BAGU-631715 format. One record per atom (N, C-alpha, C): atom name; x, y, z; residue number from 1. Coordinates in steps of 0.001 Angstrom, whole numbers, padded with zeros to 6 digits, m for minus. Example, Ala and Ser with C-alpha at 12.3 -4.5 7.8 and 13.67 -1.06 7.14 Angstrom:
! BAGU-631715
N, 013190, m005690, 007800, 1
CA, 012300, m004500, 007800, 1
C, 013200, m003300, 007800, 1
N, 012850, m002250, 007080, 2
CA, 013670, m001060, 007140, 2
C, 012900, 000030, 007870, 2
! end
This chain:
! BAGU-631715
N, 098216, 094824, 085226, 1
CA, 097520, 093548, 085363, 1
C, 096026, 093793, 085173, 1
N, 095390, 092981, 084381, 2
CA, 093961, 093131, 084109, 2
C, 093124, 092613, 085279, 2
N, 091838, 092955, 085245, 3
CA, 090927, 092466, 086278, 3
C, 090954, 090939, 086337, 3
N, 090865, 090289, 085185, 4
CA, 090831, 088822, 085182, 4
C, 092101, 088234, 085793, 4
N, 093248, 088830, 085479, 5
CA, 094512, 088359, 086063, 5
C, 094551, 088589, 087570, 5
N, 094066, 089749, 087995, 6
CA, 094043, 090049, 089432, 6
C, 093127, 089087, 090175, 6
N, 091979, 088787, 089562, 7
CA, 091033, 087876, 090206, 7
C, 091648, 086483, 090358, 7
N, 092270, 085986, 089308, 8
CA, 092930, 084669, 089377, 8
C, 094022, 084675, 090435, 8
N, 094808, 085737, 090442, 9
CA, 095909, 085845, 091391, 9
C, 095415, 085879, 092840, 9
N, 094371, 086650, 093082, 10
CA, 093818, 086724, 094435, 10
C, 093258, 085374, 094882, 10
N, 092559, 084700, 093979, 11
CA, 092020, 083381, 094344, 11
C, 093147, 082431, 094707, 11
N, 094220, 082482, 093928, 12
CA, 095378, 081610, 094209, 12
C, 096023, 081987, 095541, 12
N, 096183, 083277, 095771, 13
CA, 096796, 083765, 097009, 13
C, 096002, 083335, 098235, 13
N, 094678, 083334, 098126, 14
CA, 093803, 082963, 099231, 14
C, 093394, 081489, 099186, 14
N, 093933, 080753, 098233, 15
CA, 093625, 079327, 098050, 15
C, 092122, 079068, 097957, 15
N, 091462, 079855, 097129, 16
CA, 090020, 079706, 096929, 16
C, 089737, 079144, 095535, 16
N, 088824, 078219, 095476, 17
CA, 088356, 077742, 094174, 17
C, 087335, 078739, 093636, 17
N, 086992, 078600, 092376, 18
CA, 085945, 079453, 091813, 18
C, 084633, 079239, 092562, 18
N, 084365, 077998, 092934, 19
CA, 083141, 077674, 093660, 19
C, 083108, 078363, 095029, 19
N, 084234, 078343, 095738, 20
CA, 084289, 078960, 097064, 20
C, 084096, 080475, 096984, 20
N, 084752, 081102, 096009, 21
CA, 084578, 082536, 095840, 21
C, 083139, 082853, 095446, 21
N, 082580, 082048, 094565, 22
CA, 081192, 082256, 094130, 22
C, 080232, 082234, 095325, 22
N, 080445, 081300, 096239, 23
CA, 079597, 081233, 097433, 23
C, 079745, 082484, 098289, 23
N, 080980, 082966, 098435, 24
CA, 081226, 084149, 099264, 24
C, 080531, 085391, 098715, 24
N, 080461, 085494, 097400, 25
CA, 079874, 086709, 096817, 25
C, 078480, 086460, 096241, 25
N, 077955, 085269, 096506, 26
CA, 076600, 084909, 096076, 26
C, 076411, 085039, 094564, 26
N, 077349, 084440, 093853, 27
CA, 077295, 084385, 092391, 27
C, 077515, 082932, 091985, 27
N, 077384, 082660, 090701, 28
CA, 077613, 081299, 090228, 28
C, 079092, 081109, 089886, 28
N, 079583, 079879, 090019, 29
CA, 080960, 079602, 089614, 29
C, 081197, 079922, 088140, 29
N, 080165, 079759, 087309, 30
CA, 080334, 080066, 085882, 30
C, 080563, 081565, 085662, 30
N, 079997, 082411, 086532, 31
CA, 080249, 083853, 086424, 31
C, 081720, 084147, 086714, 31
N, 082249, 083519, 087758, 32
CA, 083671, 083710, 088099, 32
C, 084536, 083271, 086931, 32
N, 084222, 082121, 086375, 33
CA, 084975, 081596, 085242, 33
C, 084922, 082546, 084047, 33
N, 083743, 083065, 083752, 34
CA, 083619, 083959, 082593, 34
C, 084392, 085253, 082801, 34
N, 084473, 085739, 084045, 35
CA, 085257, 086939, 084316, 35
C, 086749, 086649, 084186, 35
N, 087177, 085512, 084711, 36
CA, 088600, 085170, 084659, 36
C, 089071, 084878, 083238, 36
N, 088167, 084445, 082398, 37
CA, 088525, 084123, 081010, 37
C, 088144, 085234, 080033, 37
N, 087811, 086397, 080553, 38
CA, 087454, 087563, 079742, 38
C, 086300, 087314, 078782, 38
N, 085386, 086433, 079172, 39
CA, 084205, 086186, 078354, 39
C, 083184, 087286, 078616, 39
N, 083060, 087669, 079885, 40
CA, 082161, 088747, 080295, 40
C, 082870, 089621, 081317, 40
N, 082343, 090819, 081479, 41
CA, 082860, 091736, 082505, 41
C, 081830, 091863, 083613, 41
N, 082287, 091872, 084861, 42
CA, 081347, 092034, 085975, 42
C, 080854, 093469, 086060, 42
N, 079733, 093641, 086721, 43
CA, 079222, 094979, 087007, 43
C, 080010, 095541, 088185, 43
N, 079954, 096846, 088325, 44
CA, 080664, 097500, 089424, 44
C, 080246, 096905, 090769, 44
N, 078961, 096632, 090929, 45
CA, 078473, 096074, 092191, 45
C, 079109, 094712, 092477, 45
N, 079325, 093938, 091432, 46
CA, 079957, 092630, 091592, 46
C, 081435, 092777, 091931, 46
N, 082081, 093755, 091329, 47
CA, 083486, 094024, 091650, 47
C, 083604, 094431, 093117, 47
N, 082641, 095209, 093600, 48
CA, 082662, 095624, 095004, 48
C, 082502, 094422, 095936, 48
N, 081664, 093462, 095555, 49
CA, 081500, 092248, 096370, 49
C, 082797, 091433, 096391, 49
N, 083451, 091345, 095252, 50
CA, 084721, 090619, 095189, 50
C, 085749, 091303, 096082, 50
N, 085831, 092618, 095974, 51
CA, 086783, 093373, 096799, 51
C, 086508, 093161, 098284, 51
N, 085238, 093154, 098649, 52
CA, 084874, 092923, 100051, 52
C, 085315, 091529, 100496, 52
N, 085162, 090543, 099618, 53
CA, 085566, 089172, 099959, 53
C, 087064, 089080, 100224, 53
N, 087839, 089938, 099549, 54
CA, 089290, 089934, 099728, 54
C, 089764, 091086, 100619, 54
N, 088793, 091779, 101251, 55
CA, 089102, 092870, 102175, 55
C, 090015, 093921, 101532, 55
N, 089586, 094403, 100361, 56
CA, 090377, 095399, 099649, 56
C, 089449, 096415, 099000, 56
N, 090027, 097473, 098489, 57
CA, 089275, 098501, 097785, 57
C, 088964, 098014, 096375, 57
N, 087721, 098194, 095943, 58
CA, 087319, 097680, 094634, 58
C, 088079, 098326, 093490, 58
N, 088532, 099567, 093660, 59
CA, 089277, 100227, 092587, 59
C, 090653, 099604, 092372, 59
N, 091146, 098875, 093367, 60
CA, 092428, 098195, 093208, 60
C, 092309, 096964, 092307, 60
N, 091082, 096557, 092026, 61
CA, 090874, 095393, 091151, 61
C, 090869, 095740, 089664, 61
N, 090668, 097003, 089352, 62
CA, 090593, 097396, 087944, 62
C, 091584, 098520, 087670, 62
N, 091977, 098648, 086419, 63
CA, 092846, 099769, 086070, 63
C, 092057, 100796, 085268, 63
N, 092669, 101934, 085033, 64
CA, 091974, 103033, 084371, 64
C, 091439, 102652, 082997, 64
N, 092155, 101825, 082277, 65
CA, 091737, 101443, 080927, 65
C, 090508, 100541, 080957, 65
N, 090354, 099780, 082017, 66
CA, 089248, 098831, 082101, 66
C, 087933, 099448, 082561, 66
N, 087992, 100616, 083166, 67
CA, 086781, 101171, 083753, 67
C, 085663, 101302, 082729, 67
N, 085991, 101583, 081485, 68
CA, 084960, 101738, 080459, 68
C, 084273, 100419, 080135, 68
N, 084949, 099316, 080337, 69
CA, 084333, 098007, 080110, 69
C, 083319, 097685, 081205, 69
N, 083525, 098246, 082381, 70
CA, 082659, 097950, 083518, 70
C, 081524, 098948, 083676, 70
N, 081662, 100101, 083096, 71
CA, 080626, 101117, 083242, 71
C, 080640, 102057, 082051, 71
N, 079507, 102210, 081425, 72
CA, 079434, 103137, 080305, 72
C, 078605, 104370, 080650, 72
N, 078110, 104460, 081858, 73
CA, 077308, 105606, 082260, 73
C, 078213, 106767, 082661, 73
N, 077941, 107935, 082113, 74
CA, 078737, 109116, 082447, 74
C, 078688, 109429, 083934, 74
N, 077530, 109222, 084553, 75
CA, 077398, 109476, 085984, 75
C, 078339, 108576, 086779, 75
N, 078442, 107319, 086391, 76
CA, 079343, 106386, 087076, 76
C, 080795, 106842, 086936, 76
N, 081150, 107277, 085754, 77
CA, 082528, 107722, 085524, 77
C, 082825, 108999, 086305, 77
N, 081848, 109877, 086408, 78
CA, 082019, 111099, 087183, 78
C, 082223, 110775, 088659, 78
N, 081444, 109809, 089172, 79
CA, 081607, 109392, 090560, 79
C, 082983, 108780, 090793, 79
N, 083445, 108014, 089835, 80
CA, 084768, 107408, 089950, 80
C, 085848, 108483, 089984, 80
N, 085729, 109479, 089126, 81
CA, 086703, 110570, 089130, 81
C, 086687, 111297, 090473, 81
N, 085504, 111526, 091021, 82
CA, 085396, 112181, 092332, 82
C, 086052, 111338, 093409, 82
N, 085787, 110035, 093367, 83
CA, 086378, 109126, 094347, 83
C, 087903, 109181, 094276, 83
N, 088425, 109146, 093075, 84
CA, 089883, 109137, 092905, 84
C, 090526, 110445, 093332, 84
N, 089741, 111519, 093430, 85
CA, 090293, 112793, 093877, 85
C, 090403, 112866, 095401, 85
N, 089805, 111896, 096096, 86
CA, 089873, 111852, 097562, 86
C, 091196, 111259, 098035, 86
N, 091628, 111674, 099233, 87
CA, 092797, 111031, 099831, 87
C, 092366, 109693, 100453, 87
N, 093315, 108960, 101016, 88
CA, 093011, 107626, 101557, 88
C, 091931, 107667, 102633, 88
N, 091987, 108648, 103519, 89
CA, 090994, 108749, 104591, 89
C, 089611, 109014, 104002, 89
N, 089524, 109912, 103033, 90
CA, 088253, 110191, 102378, 90
C, 087703, 108962, 101663, 90
N, 088584, 108197, 101023, 91
CA, 088159, 106968, 100349, 91
C, 087630, 105942, 101347, 91
N, 088289, 105823, 102494, 92
CA, 087829, 104886, 103521, 92
C, 086441, 105274, 104023, 92
N, 086241, 106558, 104278, 93
CA, 084948, 107033, 104768, 93
C, 083862, 106775, 103732, 93
N, 084137, 107108, 102481, 94
CA, 083149, 106904, 101425, 94
C, 082839, 105421, 101239, 94
N, 083848, 104573, 101280, 95
CA, 083629, 103127, 101158, 95
C, 082739, 102609, 102286, 95
N, 082955, 103107, 103496, 96
CA, 082130, 102708, 104640, 96
C, 080678, 103138, 104436, 96
N, 080494, 104348, 103953, 97
CA, 079140, 104845, 103702, 97
C, 078450, 103990, 102641, 97
N, 079144, 103694, 101563, 98
CA, 078564, 102886, 100484, 98
C, 078193, 101499, 100984, 98
N, 079078, 100876, 101753, 99
CA, 078793, 099536, 102270, 99
C, 077570, 099567, 103186, 99
N, 077435, 100617, 103985, 100
CA, 076268, 100750, 104859, 100
C, 074986, 100887, 104042, 100
N, 075040, 101684, 103000, 101
CA, 073864, 101856, 102141, 101
C, 073483, 100547, 101455, 101
N, 074477, 099794, 101024, 102
CA, 074204, 098536, 100334, 102
C, 073566, 097491, 101245, 102
N, 073760, 097618, 102534, 103
CA, 073155, 096684, 103482, 103
C, 071671, 096965, 103695, 103
N, 071240, 098158, 103333, 104
CA, 069847, 098551, 103522, 104
C, 069070, 098344, 102224, 104
N, 068067, 097465, 102221, 105
CA, 067306, 097181, 100992, 105
C, 066624, 098410, 100383, 105
N, 066394, 099425, 101182, 106
CA, 065767, 100638, 100665, 106
C, 066619, 101348, 099610, 106
N, 067928, 101124, 099667, 107
CA, 068834, 101839, 098789, 107
C, 069429, 100989, 097664, 107
N, 069046, 099730, 097608, 108
CA, 069600, 098849, 096578, 108
C, 068681, 098793, 095366, 108
N, 069305, 098677, 094185, 109
CA, 068523, 098426, 092982, 109
C, 067859, 097070, 093115, 109
N, 066713, 096956, 092560, 110
CA, 065989, 095685, 092664, 110
C, 066282, 094812, 091489, 110
! end
């Protein structure tokens, strides 16, 4: 299942409109629409916000073939490979650390 299909399915499962999801992740409804219709691909940071809204791991939203559409930086791909080499407990710990860093403006891209 592609990212766009998963996003549509999750919205349906949670009975959320594009507008409601957009508010939760602080994006525009048109961005949600463009992702669901494969017009544009979200950035990794946006995928993480979507995953947080649905209380899931962001890697569960994308498959291995799609990762290149979301990130073309070798460093990003290397980090993803490292993440995937972790067991579930390691992934949970790393996700918690990342979420904590994202809450601090000192560590966010501007």
